[in-house]
C-alpha positions as CSV (number, residue, x, y, z in Angstrom):
1,M,-53.1,-102.8,-64.5
2,A,-55.8,-105.0,-66.1
3,S,-53.0,-107.2,-67.4
4,E,-51.7,-107.7,-63.9
5,D,-55.2,-108.7,-62.6
6,F,-55.5,-111.1,-65.5
7,H,-52.2,-112.7,-64.8
8,K,-53.0,-113.0,-61.1
9,R,-56.3,-114.8,-62.0
10,I,-54.4,-117.2,-64.3
11,D,-51.9,-118.0,-61.5
12,A,-54.7,-118.6,-59.0
13,V,-56.5,-121.0,-61.4
14,R,-53.2,-122.8,-62.0
15,S,-52.7,-123.1,-58.3
16,V,-56.2,-124.5,-57.7
17,R,-55.7,-127.0,-60.5
18,A,-52.3,-128.1,-59.2
19,Q,-53.7,-128.5,-55.7
20,R,-56.7,-130.5,-57.0
21,D,-54.5,-132.7,-59.1
22,A,-52.1,-133.4,-56.2
23,A,-55.1,-134.3,-54.0
24,E,-56.5,-136.7,-56.6
25,R,-53.1,-138.4,-57.0
26,T,-52.6,-138.8,-53.2
27,M,-56.1,-140.2,-52.4
28,P,-57.8,-141.6,-55.5
29,G,-61.5,-142.2,-55.5
30,E,-64.5,-140.9,-57.4
31,R,-66.2,-139.5,-54.3
32,L,-63.1,-137.6,-53.3
33,R,-62.6,-136.2,-56.8
34,R,-66.2,-135.1,-56.9
35,E,-66.0,-133.4,-53.6
36,I,-62.8,-131.6,-54.5
37,R,-64.2,-130.5,-57.8
38,E,-67.3,-129.2,-56.2
39,A,-65.4,-127.3,-53.5
40,F,-63.2,-125.6,-56.1
41,E,-66.2,-124.7,-58.2
42,R,-67.9,-123.2,-55.1
43,Q,-64.8,-121.2,-54.3
44,D,-64.4,-120.0,-57.9
45,A,-68.1,-118.9,-57.9
46,L,-67.5,-117.0,-54.6
47,N,-64.4,-115.3,-56.1
48,R,-66.4,-114.2,-59.2
49,D,-69.2,-112.9,-57.0
50,D,-66.6,-110.9,-54.9
51,D,-65.1,-109.4,-58.1
52,A,-68.5,-108.4,-59.3
53,T,-69.6,-106.8,-56.0
54,A,-66.2,-105.0,-55.7
55,G,-67.1,-103.1,-58.9
56,G,-64.6,-105.1,-61.0
57,Q,-65.3,-106.0,-64.6
58,P,-67.1,-109.4,-64.8
59,D,-65.1,-112.2,-66.4
60,P,-66.3,-112.4,-70.1
61,S,-65.7,-116.1,-70.1
62,H,-68.5,-116.6,-67.5
63,Q,-71.1,-114.3,-68.9
64,D,-74.3,-115.8,-70.3
65,S,-75.0,-115.2,-74.0
């Protein structure tokens, strides 16, 4: 079960990266790239917060040392 969740998270990250890369190729520009990057970072942070509040295990790669 945890393996399935892990694979779903990997697929979601790959999808986000593919969408970001496609947008950057279609409309180049530093401002656009920055805005896209920040939007995806905000969404990723929201997703991590949702996982933590849902009682899920926090992602070890995002924990502070």
